[in-house]
C-alpha positions in Angstrom: 92.9 114.1 114.6 91.1 117.1 116.4 91.9 116.2 120.0 89.1 118.6 121.7 86.6 117.0 119.3 87.6 113.5 120.1 87.6 114.0 123.7 84.1 115.6 123.6 82.9 112.8 121.5 84.2 110.3 124.0 82.3 112.0 126.8 79.2 112.1 125.0 79.6 108.4 124.4 80.2 107.6 128.0 77.1 109.5 129.1 75.0 107.9 126.7 76.2 104.3 127.6 77.1 104.6 131.0 74.1 102.3 132.2 74.4 99.8 129.6 78.2 99.4 130.1 77.8 98.9 134.0 75.1 96.3 133.6 77.2 94.5 131.0 80.3 94.5 133.3 78.2 93.4 136.1 77.1 90.4 134.2 80.5 89.4 133.0 81.8 89.7 136.7 78.9 87.3 138.0 79.6 84.9 135.0 83.4 84.9 135.8 82.8 84.1 139.6 80.9 80.8 138.6 83.4 79.6 136.0 86.7 79.1 137.4 87.9 77.5 134.3 87.1 80.5 132.1 90.2 82.2 130.5 91.1 85.6 131.5 92.5 87.8 128.9 94.2 90.7 130.3 95.9 93.5 128.2 98.4 95.5 129.7 100.7 98.3 128.0 104.2 97.2 126.8 105.2 100.4 125.3 102.5 101.0 122.6 102.0 97.0 122.1 99.3 94.9 123.6 100.3 92.0 125.7 97.8 89.0 126.2 98.7 86.9 129.3 96.6 84.0 128.4 94.0 82.9 125.9 91.8 79.8 125.5 92.6 77.7 122.5 89.4 76.2 121.4 86.2 77.2 123.4 84.5 74.4 125.5 80.7 74.1 125.7 80.6 75.9 129.1 82.5 78.8 127.8 79.9 79.6 124.8 77.8 81.7 126.9 80.7 83.8 127.9 82.1 84.0 124.6 78.7 85.1 123.1 78.6 87.8 125.5 82.1 89.0 124.8 81.1 89.2 121.1 78.0 91.2 121.9 80.0 93.7 124.0 82.8 93.9 121.3 80.4 94.6 118.6 78.4 97.2 120.4 81.5 98.7 121.5 82.8 98.9 118.1 79.5 100.2 116.8 79.3 103.0 119.2 82.8 104.0 118.9 83.0 104.1 115.0 79.5 105.8 115.0 80.4 108.5 117.4 84.1 109.3 116.0 84.5 112.6 114.3 84.7 112.4 110.6 88.4 113.0 110.4 89.4 110.1 112.5 91.0 107.0 110.9 89.4 103.6 110.7 92.8 102.2 112.1 95.3 102.3 114.8 99.0 102.7 114.1 101.9 103.2 116.4 103.1 105.8 115.8 100.1 107.3 114.2 100.2 108.8 110.7 99.5 112.7 110.6 97.2 112.3 107.4 96.3 109.7 105.0 96.2 112.0 102.1 99.6 113.4 100.5 100.2 116.9 100.4 100.9 117.4 96.7 97.9 117.3 94.6 99.3 115.0 91.9 99.9 112.2 94.2 96.5 112.8 96.2 94.6 112.3 92.9 96.6 109.2 92.0 96.0 107.8 95.5 92.2 108.4 95.3 91.9 106.6 91.8 93.8 103.7 93.4 91.3 103.5 96.1 88.5 103.8 93.5 89.9 100.9 91.9 90.0 98.9 95.1 86.2 99.7 95.5 85.7 98.8 91.9 87.3 95.3 92.6 85.5 94.9 95.8 82.0 95.9 94.2 82.3 93.0 91.9 83.4 90.5 94.6 80.8 91.7 97.2 78.0 91.6 94.4 79.0 88.2 92.8 80.6 86.2 95.4 80.9 87.9 98.8 82.0 85.3 101.5 83.6 82.9 98.8 87.1 82.3 99.1 88.0 83.0 95.4 86.2 85.1 93.0 85.6 84.5 89.1 84.9 88.0 87.7 83.9 86.8 84.1 81.5 84.2 85.3 80.2 86.2 88.0 80.8 83.5 90.6 83.0 82.5 93.4 84.2 79.0 94.8 85.5 77.8 98.5 88.4 75.9 99.6 86.2 74.4 102.2 82.5 74.3 102.4 81.3 77.6 103.8 84.7 79.1 103.1 87.7 80.0 105.2 87.4 83.7 104.8 90.2 83.9 102.1 89.3 86.9 100.1 87.7 88.8 102.9 90.4 88.4 105.5 93.2 88.8 102.9 91.5 92.3 102.1 90.8 93.1 105.6 93.9 95.5 106.5 93.5 97.1 103.0 90.1 98.1 104.0 91.4 99.4 107.3 94.2 101.3 105.8 92.1 102.9 102.9 89.5 104.0 105.6 86.8 102.1 103.7 84.3 102.0 106.7 81.1 100.5 104.9 83.1 97.6 103.3 85.1 97.0 106.8 81.9 96.7 108.7 80.6 94.3 105.9 83.6 92.1 106.2 83.8 92.2 110.0 80.2 91.3 110.4 80.7 88.1 108.0 83.7 87.0 110.1 81.9 87.4 113.3 78.8 85.7 112.1 79.7 83.2 109.3 83.5 82.3 109.7 84.1 79.0 111.2 87.3 77.0 110.9 85.9 73.7 111.9 86.0 72.3 108.4 86.5 68.6 107.4 88.9 70.0 104.7 92.7 69.8 104.0 94.0 73.3 103.3 97.7 74.4 102.2 99.4 75.2 105.6 101.6 78.0 103.9 98.7 79.9 101.8 96.4 79.6 104.7 99.0 81.0 107.1 100.2 84.0 105.1 96.7 85.1 103.8 94.1 84.1 106.8 96.4 83.9 109.7 98.4 86.7 108.5 95.4 88.8 107.6 93.8 88.2 111.1 96.8 89.3 113.0 97.4 92.6 111.1 93.7 93.3 111.4 94.0 92.7 115.3 96.7 95.3 115.4 95.4 97.8 113.1 91.9 97.5 114.6 93.2 98.5 118.1 93.1 95.0 119.3 89.7 94.0 118.2 89.4 90.5 120.2 87.3 88.9 117.4 90.5 88.6 115.1 92.8 87.2 117.8 90.2 84.6 118.7 90.0 83.7 115.2 93.8 83.6 114.9 94.3 81.4 117.8 91.6 78.9 116.6 93.1 78.7 113.1 96.8 78.5 114.3 95.9 75.7 116.7 94.5 73.8 113.7 97.4 74.3 111.6 99.8 73.1 114.2 99.2 69.5 113.4 101.2 69.8 110.2 104.4 70.5 112.3 104.2 67.2 114.0 107.2 65.7 112.5 110.4 64.3 113.8 112.4 66.6 111.5 110.3 69.8 112.5 109.6 70.3 108.6 105.8 70.8 108.3 103.7 68.9 105.9 102.3 70.7 103.2 98.5 70.4 104.0 96.4 69.8 107.1 92.6 69.0 107.7 91.3 72.0 109.9 88.6 70.0 111.8 91.1 67.4 113.1 94.8 68.9 112.7 95.5 65.7 110.7 98.6 66.4 108.3 98.2 65.7 104.7 101.0 65.4 102.3 101.3 65.7 98.5 104.9 64.7 98.4 107.8 66.8 99.6 107.1 70.2 101.0 108.2 73.3 99.2 111.0 74.9 100.9 109.5 78.4 100.6 106.3 77.4 102.3 107.7 75.5 105.1 109.9 78.7 105.8 107.4 81.4 105.3 105.0 81.0 108.3 107.7 82.4 110.7 106.6 86.1 111.1 103.0 84.9 111.6 103.6 82.2 114.2 106.1 84.2 116.2 103.9 87.3 116.4 101.1 85.2 117.6 103.3 83.8 120.4 104.2 87.3 121.2 100.5 88.3 121.8 99.4 85.2 123.7 102.6 84.4 125.7 102.0 80.8 124.3 105.4 79.8 123.0 104.0 76.7 121.0 103.7 78.6 118.0 107.2 80.1 118.2 108.7 76.8 118.8 106.9 75.1 115.9 108.3 78.1 113.6 111.8 77.9 115.1 112.2 74.2 114.8 111.7 74.6 111.0 114.6 77.2 110.8 116.8 75.2 113.2 116.5 72.4 110.7 117.0 74.7 107.8 120.2 76.0 109.3 121.4 72.4 109.5 120.9 71.3 106.1 121.8 74.7 104.4 125.6 74.1 105.2 125.8 71.0 103.2 125.0 69.6 99.7 122.9 69.7 97.7 122.8 73.6 99.2 125.3 75.8 97.7 126.9 78.8 99.8 123.5 79.9 101.6 121.3 78.8 98.5 118.9 76.1 99.1 116.9 73.7 96.9 113.3 74.2 96.3 112.0 71.0 98.0 112.4 69.4 101.3 111.2 66.1 102.8 109.2 66.5 106.1 110.0 63.0 107.2 113.8 63.1 107.5 114.2 66.9 106.9 116.6 66.4 103.8 116.3 68.3 100.7 114.5 66.5 98.0 115.7 68.1 95.0 118.9 69.8 93.5 117.0 72.8 92.0 117.7 76.4 93.2 115.7 79.4 92.3 114.3 82.5 94.0 110.9 82.2 92.0 108.3 79.7 92.8 109.0 77.4 95.8 112.1 79.1 96.7 111.3 82.9 97.0 110.1 83.8 100.4 112.6 81.8 102.2 115.0 84.4 101.6 112.6 87.3 102.1 111.7 85.9 105.6 115.4 85.4 106.7 115.7 89.4 106.5 112.1 90.0 108.0 112.7 87.8 110.9 115.6 89.7 112.0 113.8 92.9 111.5 110.5 91.8 113.1 112.2 91.1 116.4 113.7 94.6 116.5 117.1 93.1 115.2 117.5 91.2 118.3 118.1 87.8 116.3 121.2 88.4 114.8 121.3 84.8 113.3 118.7 85.6 110.8 120.7 88.9 109.5 123.7 86.5 109.2 121.9 83.9 107.2 120.5 86.5 105.0 123.7 88.0 104.4 125.3 84.6 103.6 122.4 83.9 101.0 122.8 87.2 99.4 126.6 86.4 98.8 125.5 83.3 97.3 123.1 84.9 95.1 125.6 87.5 93.9 128.2 85.0 93.2 126.1 82.2 91.5 122.9 83.7 90.2 123.3 87.5 89.2 123.6 87.8 85.4 123.3 90.4 82.7 121.3 90.2 79.7 122.4 91.4 76.1 122.4 93.7 74.4 121.0 96.1 77.0 122.5 94.6 80.0 119.6 94.1 82.2 120.4 92.6 85.6 118.4 89.5 86.3 118.5 86.6 88.7 119.1 83.2 87.1 118.3 79.5 88.2 120.4 76.6 89.1 118.8 73.4 87.8 121.4 71.1 89.3 123.3 72.3 92.6 126.2 69.9 91.8 126.9 72.0 88.9 126.3 75.8 90.2 128.2 77.3 87.3 125.6 76.2 84.8 122.8 78.7 84.9 119.3 78.8 83.4 118.4 82.3 82.3 114.7 82.1 83.4 113.2 84.6 85.8 110.0 84.4 87.3 108.0 87.6 88.0 108.0 86.2 91.7 111.6 87.1 91.8 110.9 90.8 91.5 110.4 91.1 95.3 114.2 90.7 95.4 114.7 94.4 94.3 113.0 95.6 97.3 114.6 93.2 99.6 118.1 93.9 98.6 117.6 97.7 99.4 115.5 96.7 102.8 118.7 94.9 103.7 120.8 97.9 103.3 118.7 100.6 104.9 116.5 98.1 107.4 113.7 100.3 106.6 115.3 103.9 107.0 115.6 106.5 104.3 119.1 106.0 102.3 119.6 109.7 103.0 119.6 109.2 106.8 122.5 106.7 106.6 126.2 107.1 106.9 128.0 106.7 103.6 127.7 103.1 102.6 130.4 100.4 102.7 131.3 98.6 99.4 128.9 95.7 100.3 125.9 98.0 101.0 126.6 99.8 98.0 126.5 97.0 95.7 123.4 95.7 97.4 121.6 98.9 96.6 122.8 99.2 93.2 121.7 95.4 92.5 118.3 96.4 94.2 117.8 99.3 91.9 119.1 97.4 88.8 116.9 94.4 89.5 113.6 96.6 89.9 114.6 98.4 86.5 114.8 95.0 85.0 111.2 94.1 86.3 109.9 97.2 85.2 111.5 96.7 81.6 109.4 93.2 82.0 106.3 95.5 81.8 107.6 97.8 78.9 108.4 94.6 76.8 105.0 93.8 76.1 102.2 95.7 74.1 99.9 95.8 77.0 102.5 97.1 79.1 101.9 94.1 81.7 104.6 91.6 82.5 104.2 88.0 81.8 104.6 85.3 84.5 108.0 84.2 83.3 110.8 85.7 81.1 113.8 84.2 79.3 116.8 86.5 79.0 119.2 86.4 76.2 122.8 85.8 77.5 124.5 85.5 74.2 127.4 88.1 74.4 127.5 88.1 70.6 124.0 89.6 70.2 123.7 92.7 67.9 122.1 96.0 69.0 118.8 95.0 67.4 118.4 91.8 69.5 116.0 91.3 72.2 117.1 91.0 75.8 113.9 88.8 76.6 111.9 86.2 75.2 108.4 85.0 76.5 107.6 81.4 75.9 104.0 80.6 74.8 102.9 79.1 78.1 104.3 82.0 80.1 102.5 84.8 78.6 99.7 85.2 81.3 99.6 87.9 84.1 97.8 87.2 87.2 97.8 90.8 88.6 100.8 89.9 90.8 102.2 92.5 93.2 106.1 91.8 93.4 107.3 94.7 91.1 104.9 97.1 92.6 106.3 95.8 96.0 109.8 96.7 95.2 108.8 99.9 93.6 107.1 100.9 97.0 110.1 99.9 99.1 112.6 101.8 96.8 110.4 104.7 96.7 110.2 104.8 100.6 114.0 104.2 101.0 115.3 106.3 98.3 112.8 108.9 97.5 113.5 108.6 93.8 110.3 109.9 92.1 110.7 107.6 89.2 109.5 104.5 91.1 106.2 106.4 91.5 106.1 107.0 87.9 106.8 103.4 86.9 104.1 102.2 89.5 101.6 104.7 87.8 102.4 103.2 84.5 101.7 99.8 85.6 98.4 100.8 87.4 97.2 102.5 84.2 97.8 99.3 82.3 95.6 97.4 84.8 93.1 99.9 84.4 93.1 99.7 80.6 93.1 96.0 80.0 91.9 94.3 83.1 89.2 96.5 84.4 85.8 95.1 84.1 82.6 97.4 83.5 80.5 95.8 86.2 82.9 95.4 88.8 86.2 93.4 89.5 89.3 93.0 87.6 90.5 90.1 85.6 94.0 88.3 84.9 95.0 88.2 81.3 96.0 85.0 79.3 98.2 86.7 77.0 100.0 90.1 77.6 101.5 89.9 74.1 98.3 90.5 72.2 96.0 93.3 71.6 93.3 92.9 72.8 94.4 90.6 75.4 92.2 87.4 76.3 90.9 88.0 79.7 91.0 85.1 82.3 88.4 84.3 84.8 90.2 85.0 88.0 90.9 87.8 90.3 93.2 86.5 93.1 93.1 87.5 96.6 96.6 89.3 96.2 95.4 91.8 93.9 93.5 93.2 96.8 95.9 92.3 99.6 98.9 93.2 98.0 98.8 94.9 94.6 96.5 97.5 95.2 98.0 98.0 98.6 101.5 98.6 97.5 100.1 100.8 95.0 98.2 102.8 97.6 101.3 103.0 99.9 103.3 104.0 97.1 101.3 107.1 96.8 100.4 107.7 100.4 102.5 109.7 103.1 105.7 108.0 104.3 104.4 108.0 107.9 101.7 105.4 106.8 103.2 101.9 107.8 106.6 103.3 108.5 109.1 100.5 107.5 111.2 101.2 110.6 108.0 100.1 112.7 106.4 97.5 110.4 107.4 94.5 108.7 104.9 93.3 105.8 104.7 89.6 105.6 104.7 88.1 102.2 101.2 88.8 101.6 101.7 92.5 102.5 100.0 92.2 105.9 101.9 94.7 108.0 102.8 93.4 111.6 104.5 95.5 114.2 108.1 95.2 115.1 108.3 94.0 118.8 111.1 93.0 121.0 110.7 89.3 122.4 110.2 88.7 126.2 
């Protein structure tokens, strides 16, 4: 950024708006004097991080005038600042700031731009056919909502990608919808986990990256307060759903273990911002209960079953896997430790315990090519009987293994690794290689949702290591392999991870891109031409294309030692708990 230009621009802005600002502040001060119950939001420096001393939860009727004025002032301020900024400034704020958004080498810069173009193409279809809808159906040029009027699912999940890609027009379009249309007061039950990781996580990330735009924090607090009703259980384990308008919990049977234990990054960061500990306490009660039950059967050496009962807090199954309903429990053990600047050692210890269990019970080799994969246990009473199935969802674990070794630093900056770290680095690299081979295995170059591995040691050299069953042949544009490629590139610097990511991107472009905008999932990756599916999930914009963009961006964009990405790829800053 040109400091002189920025300073002159700021002076011009102040001169033009001086009278307006004085008038606006005078009105605010008068209203404040007559509203003793109004909430004061004070932002003070804590290093580079904002501190919110207090914030109201749900606006009362006599606060509506103040809130409306706040919104008008915020909108005008944003419009003025963004209009008058020099052309080379960033749409987002990051600590520490990146030097440039564009890589120095021409090849990476060209690839990065093509990924941005792909995002804009996907956004073009959505904004033309279904803007404001929660989900997008690109083949039928339509959308649908989780609740009447929508909860901002697609828009909010994409918000920080828009910021990081510096897509100004699309960002302003989205912010205006959030300011003018988004209302969480819906008489509709929603999934607590999905709403937390996509919507709450997206709002919190946008709040940080937008240099603390108050709109996003207000919406985040409003949403989180509505979600808290699901946590009102004796065990602390939340119900799977909640009615947004009332906070009344809803249940469709036992809660997914992964879902109950993958709200912690978001709720803890919200407590850090607001200084209101109720979010932290709700999240921590879940983990306290998990710590109690993970040390006894049917858990196995740090590995936990995939269902848990919110009424009594006991596991409700004996099945153990790192795919659906189990995956992000393990992911968030490590990330909770990293998020709070490595101050909560208990989560590092729990993660290490789980990793030891994974290595002892789940790591397997296929034949004849000896691909490393993570198997499943169908009955924890018999942990030695493994099921050689691996979901694509498990592919996050390659990056997680290496993140556990370096904690975000480059592997080249570390002291020589001890035996455990060296083994974890090897496993991370090998699992990521296996996940990439899941793409190479198909004629489309795109992985199926699930793969079964050949564990027959007597297999001949021409035997296949993988098998895809009929109902598992679809591809939903998932991000997990790209996520691990990004993490391994950042932490090892090995160029092959960029090349693998590029190959996958080219397959998306060849088989999933639609001529009028949008991308479609595929029903069968084993056939040419593949049959398209009428869906483009929000995670394609929030995660898949974001990780591809970061893969080809400079390393100081979202540095891994300063940021933790939630399970929906929303970057949240590392902080030290007060």
